[in-house]
C-alpha angles and dihedrals in degrees: 000000000000115000115213115205109210129196088253091056091048090054091051092049091049094051092044090051090046090050091050091051092048090046092050092047090049092050091048091049092049093048093046091049090065091060110111092226096228116156140158126245089233090217116191137181106271115251119251103260128201117224120229138215125020093342090059091047089052092051093046092049088058096043096248092178090067103102091202089070094070110089125202100215128086123228112214121207113191122204090238090059096059108128098198130029114179118201143062128277128270121182122234109210104174124051129169131168142167119188094290106009125085124182120180131172131187131211108251119041108213092028098069092115104114134092132220142161108240141176112238121212096199123177133197121236090272092051097257110152109242103177131009111132132088093261090069101061118149128190118237106203117189126192091295135038137058142238127213132199130193119212143155125245112206096206141002111282154131119260137186117226116232117190122205105202151141120223112234126216110268133110096345097238125114115286119250127202136177120225118211130183122215093351094286112186138184127233090278093054095254120140114255124196126223089260136004096258090070092058093090116009112181126226118190132230127224120245136179143147110307114261109272092005104136125190109270122217119210127216091273094052095256116142120232118210115249121249114277120233136185120243117207104218126165108246140179112218133169122237100251144144108294091197089057100230089121105049098190125068115270118270122223121194123221126182117220112280141047120338143168129226119198125193113197126192117244104162137002131354133285143163116233120210102170143347120214128198100205136184116265111292112262135173129191121233121267094252092054093048092044091052090050091052092050093046090051091056103263114149134208106250111242129167091220097058101028132063098248131127101213142036102212140037112203122207118193110229091227090057094074116148104210138006138189095235138039087229091067109087139122115297136182127261119180096174097102136038088213092067113109110259104013136182133172098234111356121100104243120175096234107140140033134218121021116135090348091063100057106103120100111247096028111126139187126199133199132190122229128183117210126185099225137026114249148092118319136176122235125212131174133205099217146129138218104197103155107072111051112203092015134082133226118233129217130183111219121214128184115204090348095306130102102233100204142351097266090056088070091063111043109157129212113193126213116277130162089213135040121284132190104234118195114202107245145092139248091291096055146287121321124241120215125202113235127184122234109270125009122013133175121230114192131184120195124193113241138171091225114183090352091068097079092045092050090049090053092050090049090054090050091050090054091050094045091050088055090049091049092053090049091052097047089048084067104031105024122229093287105040124188110251092215098054119091104223090181092226092166091059096040096042103029094158089071093062136058119275097212093141096059128084090248099050115194141155119271122235093264094057092042092053092045091051092048093049092052090049091051091050090051093049092049089052089050093047093047094045093229142056110271131198086223090081093060093094091054093049093045092055092045091052092050093049090051090052090051089056093050095045117016092190086070088073096070092040093052102031095121090049089050090055091047091050091053089052088048089057088054090050089048089057091051090049097049093044091056097099098181122179129169118205124197101167140359119210121203102190149161123255092259097051114119109223117226125243115280096219140015118259122262096273095045091050092046092051092048093051093044092054089046089053093051095045092049089073092060103037122101108236097166104070112091110222095307113177129195110294115249112242115245095022125118119249133226134172118224126190124201105207105223125214140115095334103028133055144132094311091057090047091052090051091051090048091053091053094044091054094047105039113012118037099057096031093054098025091234125130114217123209101199122194133177106223133173111256091236091063094063095076097051092043091051093049091051093047093245099108128122131265092239132021122200126199098027116166117256092255097048101079095056093041090054093039095059086055092051094246099120130068116245105235093205086078090075115086094221093056106097121178133188118193119218127190122193126213091271095053096255112145127219132171135221106208125190123189137184093021094295118159096224136034119264092216143045112270089245092061096074097047097090092052099057122100125171092335095314127108119216108181145017122236115263102172133002130193135187141173129269131169120255121200139173107246094196093055094043091050092047092051096040093237124156120226108254115250097178135033087249089058090049093051091049090052095052096075090050090052094046091047085067092038092250124137143224115222125224119177120247131191115245118260111268141059096330114163094190115107114233107259096217091058092042092050093050090047092053093043090057095048100263133134138201104239140016130207123221138174121250100216092196095059099022089231128122117241133192131224140171117279093204091108090065119108092247092053094045091050091048090050093049090047092052094047092048093071089063100035100038102029100030097236110182121251091205100064111110130187090263091051090051091054092051093046091044088057092052093043092242087120103031093172136033145149115243143144113293087240087075084078090072093052094047093046092055107029101037106055091149091072097040108146092013099092141050139174129237140182114295114257115280138206124244114222128211090274093055094253118143116228117198097174114157134187117249130214132186149129135274145215114224140185114230119230091229092056111141090209109029093167091054090046091051090052089052092050092051091047093047095050095044119114095244094052094044091050091049092046093048091052093042093053091047088051089056103038104017134240093311088070096057108159113245092217121190091212109104097209093047091047091054091049093059120099105278127140114243092253093048093049092049091055094044095048093048092050093043092051088055096053121118122209118235109230120231119221137176106285090011091134086078091061099068094035095053094040087057091047091051091048095051092044090055094046096044098040101031091233128159108280094212095052094041094051091047090057093051093046088064089055091049093049092048092055093045090052092046092054094044090050090050091056098040098257127138118282137196118273086237092060116096101172 
């Protein structure tokens, strides 16, 4: 019988099969959900890893594989024995210590940049004098200066450097120091270390919840993290790789005899007690240490044979005591009902770590109190759900000491859900010796066995970037596929030399082979094949294709560049060692660990209730607490956009709760609102009292419509007008009775209209020049100081198909004037607008000054980069950062905030770039002018404010140095260093974590900024300047004539707006 399969039958078969698949998946999920989720950390002794680069060459030069060169004795260098301390004095006037806690403050924040030997009279909490005689000198080292010790080494050998120090209050970032042997200096007299890694060795600070800072709960039941504070503990830390590629402390070689060791300040302040040259760090295996514990009488803690009431001591992850970074604090996780505490929709601070705990070297410590001394097990309820196919590594310390070798390499495998991980290995669980009473458990992020592989990939990236620059020097960045560039003949080292007597692999094959070996080792280390090795294998495959067919290079050059960038991204991915901790269990051997997760039905119910409750929960209110009776009330809006969002609002709320509401007796209703909503809310009478993060043009645009409060109406607002030789106005503003202005004079310029002032500066940005020091040194180029120098450098760059970056506004209706044009205009004595008298009406009117000779010359100069030197119109700031990393654009002018992005997202070029003053213009008298245009944002008081006096108090508080410093540190603690706040407050800016050299450049450039005035109709200025520029570049028209046409359009709009608001207009304007 013939069976006919109809479409209807096919549909039935399909849905039956689909139902079976869903049913099977459901059954598997249900069965798996009943697994307890108990696993081991599979800790192993870390493999001996070989360093790479200049550090490896240094070790090889000094025969580091010779075991006789590793001494067993420590050389101690006391602070009092320093033979040379370079720097000037700075008095310490407040000192406080308990047995392990030092807190020292100096007199002038922002000027703590000196160094001195001092005698400390330090007292314990009961007033007992701890140190007061000359034998107890310590060295306070500010952000500059150096200290040198002389000592004798009995025999040739390698030593680790251990620093005994206290971090001092300064910018809040990690401290950096340079280590120099025997006062080695370069041709310029600067100290140089034995190898590059010792140029900037990082030493961490200690952070924790501020004393007495409890978790605050808002009106919706959400918890707000407590304020973070720095704790000034005395610590002993090895000089080691802060990035974590080299997992062991750095080794320094000394020949037998007399030597000098110099420590030079690079960043931040510290006090040095002692320096130790120690034998190479070594740890015994777990089994050896365990046997020693047992032989010394230590016992495994057991409820059955010891007088104890319990078998486990649980520590909540969020209850950590101290951390290495202000970004490490309790966070919320609503993914599991087993979290402690847990809620379906409320933000409860119930875990710690996650994405914030991903940087190698970052550590968290907890305290645990146990009733008897002995051997305990340690388990953690945690998850690593970011790196599939890889594991995160943590180094475990007990009471500030690593107990055995395996504790340096505790592994936490990927899991989408929580697991309970017991520290141990394939042979069983580890025991840890704890003292009776309080103990400290610390976990430090580490790259473990991945470190050496990442370091090798980094070395390959450096080499491939060099190769890429060699290739584009011949082909350009967009080569012609049909031209034979003869790369094999011109770059023979890239290809195999099989035809020569000394046959060897070329660089391409060598790098491909090394990448495949690294991918294989990572698979072996991880225990499984991971998709994270795809980038390595893709690059290896492409290099192998280049060897087989060199013409593939020019056809796939852009892909080659992208693959190099992918290797950099791979490094960032693998180095993200995230781990989320809910609970830590210190327990006896007979304790039964709980389940890690609820079963399928429990989890389903929890998530269903969370889904339903999400429709009724208020997610818009930012940390609002119960209003305090009797206090005044104001409403503040944070205008959200590219640089502000909910995280910034949470940071402001934290500061308002801690240092404004009770101090000023004013309740603040804070809301995060899109900037576009402000206009409609103001028109309807439902706007705020105060708006933060308004664009530079917003205050004047609102002011001419009578929507903004004129701050000159407040008695404590004092303004002094200044006019330079070119007629540009600036304003020194003092508030709250202060003797000096909080801001640069240029900062107030955009907020002035007809003698009134309608905002205070919130942020301010300006341009500096970034350059790759390694490329400039290799090519022998000097950093441009003038625009003439820059223009002379461009042909040298283009000869090697490299580029110079200048910032451009994005295509569209941008009202922001290009800062390169504006800077050149100001440097040559020009200005944006001019004021004239209309004799017919007797009123002054304003018009564009872009038809002046200075403006036309500046415009022609700006256009010439694109018409004469073929600069690209399509290069954005993000493109510049990527090409700066590869070296394709080794120099460029960009906002100083680019520093934050490069410092965080480009670790592969760390120490290979700097920034300098932007190029200046030399006048007829030989004076160099480096004037630059400034941009920024404002905080403004709305005219419809129900409580203008309360709003004014908030504005003064918000723009004060103390608040801006706290906010800058708070936002960095939430979002990291890439989110550094570009504050307009001078004192707060100086208190941020800059090196002395960086701060000197930034302050000099900032002090030479000129504010761009805002006028009625001024939005047409930037828009039409951009239109004129692009018309000239795209159509090769005459710049002078083109700009003149657009100036008429600008003036017409300015007059139209002035006429609309009853201001003076030009006699040529007829409406």
